[in-house]
DSSP file (Angstrom, degrees, kcal/mol; ACC not computed):
  #  RESIDUE AA STRUCTURE BP1 BP2  ACC     N-H-->O    O-->H-N    N-H-->O    O-->H-N    TCO  KAPPA ALPHA  PHI   PSI    X-CA   Y-CA   Z-CA
    1    1 A M              0   0    0      0, 0.0     2,-0.3     0, 0.0   160,-0.1   0.000 360.0 360.0 360.0 129.7    0.0    0.0    0.0
    2    2 A T        -     0   0    0     34,-0.1     2,-0.5     1,-0.0    34,-0.2  -0.618 360.0-144.4 -83.6 134.3    1.4    3.4   -1.0
    3    3 A Y  E     -a   36   0A   0     32,-3.3    34,-2.9    -2,-0.3     2,-0.5  -0.859  20.1-152.1 -95.9 128.5    1.7    6.2    1.5
    4    4 A R  E     -a   37   0A   0     -2,-0.5    79,-2.3    32,-0.2    80,-1.8  -0.904  15.6-177.7-116.9 129.4    1.0    9.6   -0.1
    5    5 A V  E     -ab  38  84A   0     32,-2.7    34,-2.1    -2,-0.5     2,-0.4  -0.969   4.1-170.1-121.7 134.5    2.3   13.0    1.1
    6    6 A C  E     -ab  39  85A   0     78,-2.1    80,-3.2    -2,-0.4     2,-0.4  -0.992   9.9-151.4-129.0 126.9    1.4   16.3   -0.6
    7    7 A F  E     -ab  40  86A   0     32,-2.3    34,-2.3    -2,-0.4     2,-0.4  -0.769  16.8-165.0 -93.8 139.5    3.2   19.6    0.1
    8    8 A V  E     +ab  41  87A   0     78,-3.0    80,-1.9    -2,-0.4    81,-0.3  -0.987  19.7 151.7-134.3 129.7    1.1   22.8   -0.3
    9    9 A C  E     -a   42   0A   0     32,-1.5    34,-2.3    -2,-0.4    35,-0.2  -0.529  57.6 -78.6-128.7-157.5    2.0   26.5   -0.6
   10   10 A T  S    S+     0   0    0     32,-0.3    34,-2.5    -2,-0.2    -1,-0.1   0.992 116.4   5.8 -75.9 -62.6    0.3   29.4   -2.3
   11   11 A G  S    S-     0   0    0     31,-0.2    36,-0.3    32,-0.2    31,-0.2   0.509  89.6-124.7-104.2  -6.1    1.1   29.1   -6.0
   12   12 A N  S    S+     0   0    0     29,-0.3    30,-0.1    59,-0.1    60,-0.1   0.851  86.9  95.8  63.7  37.2    3.0   25.8   -6.1
   13   13 A I  S    S+     0   0    0     39,-0.1    40,-2.7    58,-0.1    43,-0.2   0.504  89.0  19.2-127.1 -11.5    6.1   27.3   -7.7
   14   14 A C  S  > S+     0   0    0     38,-0.2     4,-1.4    42,-0.1     5,-0.1   0.633 124.8  19.0-120.2 -79.8    8.5   28.1   -4.8
   15   15 A R  H  > S+     0   0    0      1,-0.2     4,-2.6     2,-0.2     5,-0.2   0.935 122.1  46.8 -71.0 -49.4    8.1   26.4   -1.4
   16   16 A S  H  > S+     0   0    0      1,-0.2     4,-2.7     2,-0.2    -1,-0.2   0.897 113.3  47.5 -68.3 -38.7    6.0   23.4   -2.1
   17   17 A P  H  > S+     0   0    0      0, 0.0     4,-2.6     0, 0.0     5,-0.2   0.893 112.5  51.6 -66.7 -33.6    7.9   22.1   -5.1
   18   18 A M  H  X S+     0   0    0     -4,-1.4     4,-2.5     2,-0.2     5,-0.2   0.947 112.6  44.8 -62.5 -46.8   11.1   22.6   -3.2
   19   19 A A  H  X S+     0   0    0     -4,-2.6     4,-2.8     1,-0.2     5,-0.3   0.902 112.8  52.5 -63.4 -41.1    9.7   20.6   -0.3
   20   20 A E  H  X S+     0   0    0     -4,-2.7     4,-2.4    -5,-0.2    -2,-0.2   0.941 112.8  42.9 -58.7 -49.7    8.4   18.0   -2.7
   21   21 A I  H  X S+     0   0    0     -4,-2.6     4,-1.8     2,-0.2    -2,-0.2   0.905 116.7  46.7 -68.3 -42.5   11.8   17.5   -4.4
   22   22 A V  H  X S+     0   0    0     -4,-2.5     4,-2.0    -5,-0.2    -2,-0.2   0.936 115.3  45.9 -64.2 -46.2   13.8   17.5   -1.2
   23   23 A F  H  X S+     0   0    0     -4,-2.8     4,-2.7    -5,-0.2    -2,-0.2   0.884 108.8  55.1 -68.6 -36.5   11.5   15.1    0.5
   24   24 A R  H  X S+     0   0    0     -4,-2.4     4,-2.3    -5,-0.3    -1,-0.2   0.908 108.5  49.9 -59.7 -40.4   11.4   12.8   -2.5
   25   25 A A  H  X S+     0   0    0     -4,-1.8     4,-2.6     2,-0.2    -2,-0.2   0.904 110.6  49.4 -64.1 -40.7   15.2   12.6   -2.3
   26   26 A R  H  X S+     0   0    0     -4,-2.0     4,-1.8     2,-0.2    -2,-0.2   0.903 110.3  50.8 -63.9 -41.2   15.1   11.8    1.4
   27   27 A V  H  <>S+     0   0    0     -4,-2.7     5,-2.7     2,-0.2     6,-0.5   0.912 111.8  47.3 -62.1 -43.8   12.5    9.1    0.8
   28   28 A A  H ><5S+     0   0    0     -4,-2.3     3,-1.6     1,-0.2    -2,-0.2   0.923 109.7  52.7 -65.1 -44.2   14.7    7.6   -1.9
   29   29 A E  H 3<5S+     0   0    0     -4,-2.6    -1,-0.2     1,-0.3    -2,-0.2   0.842 108.8  51.5 -58.9 -32.8   17.8    7.8    0.3
   30   30 A A  T 3<5S-     0   0    0     -4,-1.8    -1,-0.3    -5,-0.2    -2,-0.2   0.478 116.0-117.2 -83.6  -2.9   15.9    5.9    3.0
   31   31 A G  T < 5S+     0   0    0     -3,-1.6     3,-0.3    -4,-0.3    -3,-0.2   0.738  85.1 114.8  74.6  22.6   14.9    3.2    0.5
   32   32 A L    >>< +     0   0    0     -5,-2.7     3,-2.1    -6,-0.2     4,-2.0   0.326  32.5 107.7-104.7   6.4   11.2    4.0    0.9
   33   33 A D  T 34 S+     0   0    0     -6,-0.5    -1,-0.2     1,-0.3    -5,-0.1   0.697  77.7  55.2 -64.7 -17.2   10.5    5.2   -2.7
   34   34 A E  T 34 S+     0   0    0     -3,-0.3    -1,-0.3     1,-0.1    -2,-0.1   0.652 118.0  35.7 -82.0 -15.3    8.6    2.1   -3.5
   35   35 A L  T <4 S+     0   0    0     -3,-2.1   -32,-3.3     1,-0.2     2,-0.5   0.634 111.7  59.1-110.2 -20.1    6.3    2.8   -0.5
   36   36 A V  E  <  -a    3   0A   0     -4,-2.0     2,-0.4   -34,-0.2   -32,-0.2  -0.957  58.4-163.3-123.9 127.7    6.0    6.6   -0.4
   37   37 A E  E     -a    4   0A   0    -34,-2.9   -32,-2.7    -2,-0.5     2,-0.4  -0.912  11.3-165.4-107.8 134.2    4.6    8.9   -3.1
   38   38 A V  E     +a    5   0A   0     -2,-0.4     2,-0.2   -34,-0.2   -32,-0.2  -0.973  20.1 142.4-125.2 131.1    5.4   12.6   -2.9
   39   39 A D  E     -a    6   0A   0    -34,-2.1   -32,-2.3    -2,-0.4     2,-0.3  -0.812  26.8-140.2-146.9-168.8    3.8   15.5   -4.8
   40   40 A S  E     -a    7   0A   0    -34,-0.3     2,-0.3    -2,-0.2   -32,-0.2  -0.969  12.3-179.9-155.0 166.8    2.7   19.1   -4.3
   41   41 A G  E     -a    8   0A   0    -34,-2.3   -32,-1.5    -2,-0.3     2,-0.3  -0.945  23.3-116.2-158.5 174.8    0.0   21.6   -5.0
   42   42 A G  E     -ac   9  73A   0     30,-1.7    32,-3.2    -2,-0.3   -32,-0.3  -0.890  18.1-129.6-121.1 152.9   -1.0   25.2   -4.5
   43   43 A T  S    S+     0   0    0    -34,-2.3     2,-0.3    -2,-0.3   -33,-0.2   0.757  99.3  42.2 -70.0 -22.3   -3.9   26.8   -2.6
   44   44 A G  S    S-     0   0    0    -34,-2.5     3,-0.3   -35,-0.2    30,-0.2  -0.809  74.5-138.3-120.6 164.1   -4.5   28.9   -5.8
   45   45 A G    >   +     0   0    0     -2,-0.3     3,-1.5     1,-0.2    28,-0.1   0.215  65.6 114.9-106.2  14.9   -4.3   28.1   -9.4
   46   46 A W  T 3  S+     0   0    0      1,-0.3    -1,-0.2    26,-0.1   -35,-0.1   0.825  87.1  33.7 -55.7 -36.1   -2.5   31.2  -10.7
   47   47 A H  T >  S+     0   0    0    -36,-0.3     3,-2.9    -3,-0.3    24,-0.3   0.263  80.9 150.4-107.2  10.9    0.6   29.3  -11.9
   48   48 A E  T <  S+     0   0    0     -3,-1.5    24,-0.2     1,-0.3     3,-0.1  -0.167  73.8  16.4 -49.8 130.5   -1.1   26.0  -13.0
   49   49 A G  T 3  S+     0   0    0     22,-3.0    -1,-0.3     1,-0.3     2,-0.1   0.231 100.8 118.3  89.7 -13.1    0.9   24.4  -15.7
   50   50 A D    <   -     0   0    0     -3,-2.9    21,-3.5     1,-0.1    -1,-0.3  -0.433  64.3-117.0 -80.8 158.7    4.0   26.6  -15.0
   51   51 A G        -     0   0    0     19,-0.2    19,-0.2     1,-0.2    -1,-0.1  -0.289  48.8 -70.8 -79.1 175.6    7.4   25.2  -14.0
   52   52 A A        -     0   0    0     17,-0.5    -1,-0.2     1,-0.1   -38,-0.2  -0.314  65.3 -82.4 -64.4 153.0    9.0   26.0  -10.7
   53   53 A D    >>  -     0   0    0    -40,-2.7     4,-2.2     1,-0.1     3,-0.7  -0.309  40.9-121.5 -52.8 136.8   10.3   29.5  -10.1
   54   54 A P  H 3> S+     0   0    0      0, 0.0     4,-2.5     0, 0.0    -1,-0.1   0.805 113.5  55.8 -56.3 -30.0   13.8   29.7  -11.7
   55   55 A R  H 3> S+     0   0    0      2,-0.2     4,-2.3     1,-0.2     5,-0.2   0.869 106.4  49.9 -71.8 -34.8   15.3   30.6   -8.3
   56   56 A T  H <> S+     0   0    0     -3,-0.7     4,-2.4   -43,-0.2     5,-0.2   0.936 112.2  48.2 -63.4 -46.4   13.8   27.5   -6.8
   57   57 A V  H  X S+     0   0    0     -4,-2.2     4,-2.9     1,-0.2     5,-0.2   0.919 111.7  49.7 -59.9 -45.3   15.3   25.4   -9.6
   58   58 A A  H  X S+     0   0    0     -4,-2.5     4,-2.7     2,-0.2    -1,-0.2   0.923 111.4  47.5 -63.0 -45.0   18.7   27.1   -9.2
   59   59 A V  H  X S+     0   0    0     -4,-2.3     4,-0.9     2,-0.2    -1,-0.2   0.912 114.5  47.3 -64.2 -41.8   18.8   26.6   -5.4
   60   60 A L  H ><>S+     0   0    0     -4,-2.4     5,-2.7     2,-0.2     3,-0.6   0.936 113.9  46.7 -64.2 -46.2   17.8   22.9   -5.8
   61   61 A E  H ><5S+     0   0    0     -4,-2.9     3,-1.7     1,-0.2    -2,-0.2   0.894 108.4  55.6 -63.6 -40.0   20.3   22.3   -8.6
   62   62 A N  H 3<5S+     0   0    0     -4,-2.7    -1,-0.2     1,-0.3    -2,-0.2   0.742 111.2  45.8 -63.9 -21.8   23.1   24.0   -6.6
   63   63 A N  T <<5S-     0   0    0     -4,-0.9    -1,-0.3    -3,-0.6    -2,-0.2   0.127 120.7-107.3-109.3  18.6   22.4   21.6   -3.8
   64   64 A K  T < 5 +     0   0    0     -3,-1.7    -3,-0.2     1,-0.2    -2,-0.1   0.801  68.0 145.8  65.2  34.7   22.3   18.5   -6.0
   65   65 A Y      < -     0   0    0     -5,-2.7    -1,-0.2    -8,-0.1     2,-0.1  -0.900  33.2-156.9-102.5 110.9   18.5   17.9   -5.9
   66   66 A P        +     0   0    0      0, 0.0     2,-0.2     0, 0.0   -41,-0.1  -0.474  36.3 101.1 -81.3 156.4   17.3   16.5   -9.2
   67   67 A G        -     0   0    0     -2,-0.1     2,-0.3     2,-0.0    -2,-0.1  -0.578  48.8-128.8 147.0 154.0   13.7   16.9  -10.3
   68   68 A S        -     0   0    0     -2,-0.2     2,-0.3   -17,-0.0   -17,-0.0  -0.788  22.5-158.8-121.7 169.8   11.2   18.7  -12.5
   69   69 A H        -     0   0    0     -2,-0.3   -17,-0.5   -17,-0.1     2,-0.4  -0.996  17.0-167.3-154.6 142.0    7.9   20.3  -11.6
   70   70 A T        -     0   0    0     -2,-0.3   -19,-0.2   -19,-0.2   -20,-0.1  -0.987  33.3-123.2-129.2 122.1    4.6   21.5  -13.0
   71   71 A A        +     0   0    0    -21,-3.5   -22,-3.0    -2,-0.4     2,-0.3  -0.274  35.6 168.5 -66.0 145.3    2.4   23.7  -10.8
   72   72 A R        -     0   0    0    -24,-0.2   -30,-1.7   -23,-0.1     2,-0.4  -0.980  35.1-105.9-152.1 159.0   -1.1   22.6  -10.1
   73   73 A Q  B     -c   42   0A   0     -2,-0.3   -30,-0.2   -32,-0.2     2,-0.2  -0.721  35.9-115.3 -91.5 134.9   -3.9   23.7   -7.7
   74   74 A F        -     0   0    0    -32,-3.2     2,-0.4    -2,-0.4   -33,-0.1  -0.461  32.8-152.5 -66.7 135.7   -4.7   21.5   -4.7
   75   75 A Q    >   -     0   0    0     -2,-0.2     3,-2.0     1,-0.1     4,-0.4  -0.896  21.5-128.3-114.9 142.6   -8.2   20.0   -5.0
   76   76 A S  G >  S+     0   0    0     -2,-0.4     3,-1.4     1,-0.3     4,-0.3   0.836 108.0  65.1 -53.5 -36.0  -10.5   19.0   -2.1
   77   77 A S  G >  S+     0   0    0      1,-0.3     3,-0.8     2,-0.2     4,-0.3   0.689  86.5  72.0 -64.5 -18.4  -11.0   15.6   -3.8
   78   78 A W  G X> S+     0   0    0     -3,-2.0     3,-1.6     1,-0.2     4,-0.9   0.789  78.3  76.9 -68.2 -26.4   -7.3   14.8   -3.3
   79   79 A F  G X4 S+     0   0    0     -3,-1.4     3,-0.9    -4,-0.4    -1,-0.2   0.857  84.9  62.6 -53.1 -37.6   -7.8   14.4    0.5
   80   80 A S  G <4 S+     0   0    0     -3,-0.8    -1,-0.3    -4,-0.3    -2,-0.2   0.767 110.4  37.8 -64.0 -25.2   -9.4   10.9   -0.1
   81   81 A R  G <4 S+     0   0    0     -3,-1.6     2,-0.3    -4,-0.3    -1,-0.3   0.498 102.6  88.2-102.7  -4.8   -6.1    9.5   -1.6
   82   82 A L    <<  -     0   0    0     -4,-0.9   -77,-0.2    -3,-0.9     3,-0.1  -0.706  48.4-170.2 -99.9 146.5   -3.6   11.3    0.7
   83   83 A D  S    S+     0   0    0    -79,-2.3     2,-0.3     1,-0.3   -78,-0.2   0.728  80.9  18.3 -96.2 -30.7   -2.3   10.2    4.0
   84   84 A L  E     -b    5   0A   0    -80,-1.8   -78,-2.1     2,-0.0     2,-0.5  -0.991  58.8-163.6-148.3 131.9   -0.5   13.5    4.9
   85   85 A V  E     -bd   6 109A   0     23,-2.4    25,-2.6    -2,-0.3     2,-0.7  -0.977  15.4-156.5-118.5 118.9   -1.0   17.1    3.6
   86   86 A I  E     -bd   7 110A   0    -80,-3.2   -78,-3.0    -2,-0.5     2,-0.3  -0.857   3.0-158.1-106.3 113.2    1.9   19.3    4.6
   87   87 A A  E     -bd   8 111A   0     23,-3.2    25,-2.6    -2,-0.7    26,-0.3  -0.647  10.6-149.2 -86.9 142.5    1.3   23.1    4.7
   88   88 A L  S    S+     0   0    0    -80,-1.9    37,-2.6    -2,-0.3     2,-0.3   0.683  78.1   9.5 -88.7 -18.3    4.2   25.5    4.3
   89   89 A D  S  > S-     0   0    0    -81,-0.3     4,-2.2    35,-0.2     3,-0.4  -0.965  82.6 -98.0-151.4 172.7    2.7   28.2    6.5
   90   90 A S  H  > S+     0   0    0     -2,-0.3     4,-2.3     1,-0.2     5,-0.2   0.786 119.0  58.8 -65.5 -28.3   -0.2   28.8    8.8
   91   91 A G  H  > S+     0   0    0      2,-0.2     4,-2.1     1,-0.2    -1,-0.2   0.914 109.0  44.6 -64.0 -42.6   -2.3   30.5    6.1
   92   92 A H  H  > S+     0   0    0     -3,-0.4     4,-2.9     2,-0.2     5,-0.3   0.891 109.8  57.0 -66.8 -39.6   -2.1   27.3    4.0
   93   93 A L  H  X S+     0   0    0     -4,-2.2     4,-2.3     1,-0.2    -2,-0.2   0.940 110.4  43.0 -56.6 -49.8   -2.9   25.3    7.1
   94   94 A G  H  X S+     0   0    0     -4,-2.3     4,-2.1     2,-0.2    -1,-0.2   0.907 114.3  50.2 -63.8 -43.3   -6.1   27.2    7.7
   95   95 A A  H  X S+     0   0    0     -4,-2.1     4,-1.7     1,-0.2    -2,-0.2   0.909 112.6  47.1 -62.6 -42.6   -7.1   27.1    4.0
   96   96 A L  H  X S+     0   0    0     -4,-2.9     4,-1.4     2,-0.2    -1,-0.2   0.898 110.6  50.9 -68.2 -40.4   -6.5   23.4    3.7
   97   97 A R  H  < S+     0   0    0     -4,-2.3    -1,-0.2    -5,-0.3    -2,-0.2   0.874 111.2  48.9 -66.2 -35.0   -8.4   22.6    6.9
   98   98 A R  H  < S+     0   0    0     -4,-2.1    -1,-0.2     1,-0.2    -2,-0.2   0.838 111.6  50.5 -69.6 -31.7  -11.3   24.6    5.6
   99   99 A L  H  < S+     0   0    0     -4,-1.7    -2,-0.2    -5,-0.2    -1,-0.2   0.721  85.0 108.4 -76.5 -23.1  -11.1   22.8    2.2
  100  100 A A     <  -     0   0    0     -4,-1.4     6,-0.1     1,-0.1   -23,-0.1  -0.342  64.1-146.9 -61.3 130.2  -11.1   19.4    3.9
  101  101 A P  S    S+     0   0    0      0, 0.0     2,-0.3     0, 0.0    -1,-0.1   0.745  78.6  24.9 -71.4 -22.9  -14.4   17.6    3.3
  102  102 A T  S  > S-     0   0    0      1,-0.1     4,-2.2     0, 0.0     5,-0.2  -0.906  79.5-113.2-136.9 164.1  -14.3   15.8    6.7
  103  103 A E  H  > S+     0   0    0     -2,-0.3     4,-1.8     2,-0.2     5,-0.1   0.873 119.3  56.3 -62.5 -36.6  -12.8   16.2   10.1
  104  104 A Q  H  4 S+     0   0    0      1,-0.2     4,-0.3     2,-0.2    -1,-0.2   0.908 107.7  47.6 -62.2 -41.7  -10.6   13.2    9.4
  105  105 A D  H >4 S+     0   0    0      1,-0.2     3,-1.6     2,-0.2     4,-0.3   0.906 108.6  53.8 -65.8 -41.4   -9.3   14.9    6.3
  106  106 A A  H >< S+     0   0    0     -4,-2.2     3,-1.4     1,-0.3    -1,-0.2   0.838 101.8  61.0 -60.7 -32.2   -8.6   18.1    8.2
  107  107 A G  T 3< S+     0   0    0     -4,-1.8    -1,-0.3     1,-0.2    -2,-0.2   0.618  92.2  66.4 -69.9 -12.5   -6.6   16.0   10.7
  108  108 A K  T <  S+     0   0    0     -3,-1.6   -23,-2.4    -4,-0.3     2,-0.4   0.609  81.6  96.7 -80.4 -12.7   -4.2   15.0    7.8
  109  109 A V  E <   +d   85   0A   0     -3,-1.4     2,-0.3    -4,-0.3   -23,-0.2  -0.665  48.7 164.3 -89.3 128.6   -3.0   18.6    7.5
  110  110 A R  E     -d   86   0A   0    -25,-2.6   -23,-3.2    -2,-0.4     2,-0.4  -0.950  39.3-109.6-136.8 155.7    0.2   19.5    9.3
  111  111 A L  E >   -d   87   0A   0     -2,-0.3     3,-1.4   -25,-0.2     4,-0.3  -0.732  25.7-134.1 -84.1 134.9    2.8   22.4    9.2
  112  112 A L  G >  S+     0   0    0    -25,-2.6     3,-2.0    -2,-0.4    -1,-0.1   0.916 103.3  53.5 -53.8 -48.7    6.1   21.3    7.7
  113  113 A R  G >  S+     0   0    0     10,-0.8     3,-1.7     1,-0.3     6,-0.3   0.584  86.9  80.8 -72.3  -6.2    8.2   23.0   10.4
  114  114 A S  G <  S+     0   0    0     -3,-1.4    -1,-0.3     1,-0.3    -2,-0.2   0.676  88.4  59.5 -67.2 -14.3    6.3   21.2   13.2
  115  115 A Y  G <  S+     0   0    0     -3,-2.0    34,-0.4    -4,-0.3    -1,-0.3   0.378  90.2  80.3 -91.6   2.3    8.6   18.3   12.3
  116  116 A D    X   -     0   0    0     -3,-1.7     3,-2.1     1,-0.1     4,-0.3  -0.910  62.8-164.3-111.8 104.3   11.7   20.5   13.1
  117  117 A P  G >  S+     0   0    0      0, 0.0     3,-0.7     0, 0.0    -1,-0.1   0.763  89.7  58.7 -60.3 -24.0   12.3   20.5   16.9
  118  118 A A  G 3  S+     0   0    0      1,-0.2    28,-0.0    27,-0.1    -5,-0.0   0.561  84.6  82.6 -80.3  -7.8   14.7   23.5   16.5
  119  119 A A  G X  S-     0   0    0     -3,-2.1     3,-1.3    -6,-0.3    -1,-0.2   0.754  71.9-173.5 -70.5 -23.7   11.9   25.6   14.8
  120  120 A G  T <   -     0   0    0     -3,-0.7    -1,-0.2    -4,-0.3    -4,-0.1  -0.436  62.2 -26.5  66.6-136.6   10.4   26.7   18.2
  121  121 A D  T 3  S+     0   0    0     -2,-0.1     2,-1.2     1,-0.1    -1,-0.2   0.581 118.6  88.9 -89.6 -11.0    7.1   28.6   17.9
  122  122 A D    <   +     0   0    0     -3,-1.3    -1,-0.1     1,-0.2     0, 0.0  -0.714  45.8 159.1 -91.5  93.0    7.9   30.0   14.4
  123  123 A L        +     0   0    0     -2,-1.2   -10,-0.8     2,-0.1     2,-0.3   0.394  36.0 103.7 -99.8   2.9    6.4   27.3   12.2
  124  124 A D        -     0   0    0    -35,-0.1   -35,-0.2   -11,-0.1   -36,-0.1  -0.665  62.4-143.0 -86.8 140.0    6.0   29.2    8.9
  125  125 A V        -     0   0    0    -37,-2.6  -110,-0.1    -2,-0.3    14,-0.1  -0.914  34.6-122.6 -93.3 113.2    8.3   28.9    6.0
  126  126 A P        -     0   0    0      0, 0.0    13,-0.0     0, 0.0   -37,-0.0  -0.226  22.3-108.1 -60.8 145.4    8.5   32.5    4.7
  127  127 A D        -     0   0    0      1,-0.1     3,-0.4  -113,-0.0     9,-0.1  -0.632  30.0-170.1 -74.4 117.4    7.5   33.0    1.1
  128  128 A P    >   +     0   0    0      0, 0.0     3,-2.0     0, 0.0     8,-0.2   0.528  57.4 102.8 -85.4  -4.1   10.7   33.8   -0.9
  129  129 A Y  T 3  S+     0   0    0      1,-0.3   -74,-0.1     6,-0.1     7,-0.0   0.820  83.3  40.5 -53.0 -44.2    8.9   34.9   -4.1
  130  130 A Y  T 3  S+     0   0    0     -3,-0.4    -1,-0.3     5,-0.0     2,-0.1   0.358 112.8  63.9 -90.6   7.4    9.2   38.7   -3.7
  131  131 A G  S <  S-     0   0    0     -3,-2.0     2,-0.1     1,-0.2     0, 0.0  -0.279  85.8 -83.1-112.9-161.1   12.8   38.6   -2.4
  132  132 A G    >>  -     0   0    0     -2,-0.1     3,-1.2     1,-0.0     4,-0.9  -0.221  54.4 -77.6 -98.2-171.0   16.2   37.6   -3.6
  133  133 A M  H 3> S+     0   0    0      1,-0.3     4,-2.4     2,-0.2     3,-0.3   0.791 121.5  69.0 -60.6 -30.0   18.1   34.3   -3.7
  134  134 A D  H 3> S+     0   0    0      1,-0.2     4,-2.4     2,-0.2    -1,-0.3   0.858  96.6  53.9 -60.6 -33.6   18.8   34.4    0.0
  135  135 A G  H <> S+     0   0    0     -3,-1.2     4,-2.1     2,-0.2    -1,-0.2   0.869 108.8  48.2 -66.8 -36.8   15.1   33.8    0.7
  136  136 A F  H  X S+     0   0    0     -4,-0.9     4,-2.2    -3,-0.3    -2,-0.2   0.873 111.6  49.6 -70.9 -37.4   15.2   30.7   -1.5
  137  137 A E  H  X S+     0   0    0     -4,-2.4     4,-2.1     2,-0.2    -2,-0.2   0.902 111.2  49.3 -67.3 -40.1   18.3   29.4    0.3
  138  138 A E  H  X S+     0   0    0     -4,-2.4     4,-2.3    -5,-0.2    -2,-0.2   0.902 109.0  53.5 -63.7 -40.4   16.7   30.0    3.7
  139  139 A C  H  X S+     0   0    0     -4,-2.1     4,-2.6     1,-0.2    -2,-0.2   0.926 108.1  50.0 -58.8 -46.1   13.6   28.2    2.5
  140  140 A L  H  X S+     0   0    0     -4,-2.2     4,-3.0     1,-0.2     5,-0.2   0.910 108.5  52.4 -60.2 -42.9   15.8   25.2    1.5
  141  141 A E  H  X S+     0   0    0     -4,-2.1     4,-2.3     1,-0.2    -1,-0.2   0.916 111.7  46.3 -59.4 -43.5   17.5   25.2    4.9
  142  142 A M  H  X S+     0   0    0     -4,-2.3     4,-2.1     2,-0.2    -2,-0.2   0.903 113.2  49.1 -66.1 -41.6   14.1   25.1    6.6
  143  143 A V  H  X S+     0   0    0     -4,-2.6     4,-1.8     2,-0.2    -2,-0.2   0.933 112.8  47.4 -63.3 -46.6   12.8   22.4    4.3
  144  144 A E  H  X S+     0   0    0     -4,-3.0     4,-0.9     1,-0.2    -2,-0.2   0.912 111.0  51.4 -62.7 -42.4   15.9   20.3    4.9
  145  145 A A  H  X S+     0   0    0     -4,-2.3     4,-0.6    -5,-0.2     3,-0.4   0.895 114.5  42.6 -63.0 -40.0   15.8   20.7    8.6
  146  146 A A  H  X S+     0   0    0     -4,-2.1     4,-2.3     1,-0.2    -1,-0.2   0.759 100.3  72.5 -78.3 -24.0   12.1   19.6    8.8
  147  147 A S  H  X S+     0   0    0     -4,-1.8     4,-2.6     1,-0.2    -1,-0.2   0.807  90.0  59.1 -63.7 -30.3   12.6   16.7    6.4
  148  148 A T  H  X S+     0   0    0     -4,-0.9     4,-1.8    -3,-0.4    -1,-0.2   0.958 111.6  38.9 -63.2 -50.8   14.5   14.7    8.9
  149  149 A G  H  X S+     0   0    0     -4,-0.6     4,-2.1   -34,-0.4    -2,-0.2   0.874 115.8  52.8 -67.0 -38.0   11.6   14.7   11.4
  150  150 A L  H  X S+     0   0    0     -4,-2.3     4,-2.8     2,-0.2     5,-0.2   0.916 107.9  51.2 -63.4 -43.2    9.0   14.3    8.7
  151  151 A L  H  X S+     0   0    0     -4,-2.6     4,-2.9     1,-0.2    -1,-0.2   0.911 109.0  51.2 -61.3 -41.6   10.8   11.3    7.3
  152  152 A A  H  X S+     0   0    0     -4,-1.8     4,-2.1     2,-0.2    -1,-0.2   0.913 112.1  46.7 -60.8 -42.3   10.9    9.7   10.7
  153  153 A A  H  X S+     0   0    0     -4,-2.1     4,-2.2     2,-0.2    -2,-0.2   0.907 113.9  47.3 -67.1 -41.9    7.1   10.2   11.1
  154  154 A V  H  X S+     0   0    0     -4,-2.8     4,-3.1     2,-0.2     5,-0.2   0.916 110.4  52.5 -66.1 -42.4    6.3    8.9    7.6
  155  155 A R  H  X S+     0   0    0     -4,-2.9     4,-2.6    -5,-0.2     5,-0.2   0.916 110.0  49.2 -58.2 -43.6    8.6    5.9    8.2
  156  156 A E  H  X S+     0   0    0     -4,-2.1     4,-1.8    -5,-0.2    -1,-0.2   0.911 113.2  46.3 -62.3 -43.2    6.7    5.2   11.4
  157  157 A D  H  X S+     0   0    0     -4,-2.2     4,-2.2     2,-0.2    -2,-0.2   0.913 112.4  50.4 -65.7 -42.5    3.3    5.5    9.7
  158  158 A V  H  X S+     0   0    0     -4,-3.1     4,-1.8     1,-0.2    -2,-0.2   0.925 111.9  47.3 -62.4 -44.6    4.5    3.3    6.7
  159  159 A E  H  X S+     0   0    0     -4,-2.6     4,-1.1     1,-0.2    -1,-0.2   0.847 111.0  52.4 -66.7 -32.4    5.7    0.6    9.1
  160  160 A G  H  < S+     0   0    0     -4,-1.8    -1,-0.2    -5,-0.2    -2,-0.2   0.859 108.2  50.7 -68.6 -35.9    2.3    0.9   11.0
  161  161 A H  H  < S+     0   0    0     -4,-2.2    -2,-0.2     1,-0.2    -1,-0.2   0.857 110.4  50.3 -66.8 -35.4    0.4    0.4    7.7
  162  162 A A  H  <        0   0    0     -4,-1.8    -1,-0.2     1,-0.2    -2,-0.2   0.748 360.0 360.0 -75.9 -23.7    2.5   -2.7    6.9
  163  163 A A     <        0   0    0     -4,-1.1    -1,-0.2    -5,-0.2    -2,-0.1   0.503 360.0 360.0 -73.9 360.0    1.9   -4.3   10.4
């Protein structure tokens, strides 16, 4: 049985594709790529069909993360096939929980940085879109830091599904 994780930000061209590609690499490194499917979406459809922001692509390539991306809007109907929906900031968290068709689906939504014990109370990944490359690099650092804890949680869930 495949365990499915979806990362969600606003337009699905900066933060969520970065998280998707980084986490997919972590899943592969852990040998779970046959068991875990990773994708992403945006709360809005403004960029649907577009590739990732060139700055996202550059930061990922500079850090040896392979992958391509096409933006799409998150749909309420996706909840039924997903095990975990990862919001990149509290605005996305609220939007996704309101979009969830059931309380059980709303319970699938978590903030990415909640998986990073060093994050403290600041669980939002800032939107780098209107800034420079340093914002995209900071975004990658936050995504990487949270990916370790997220991978541990997903591994635990996957092993629980298999039992």
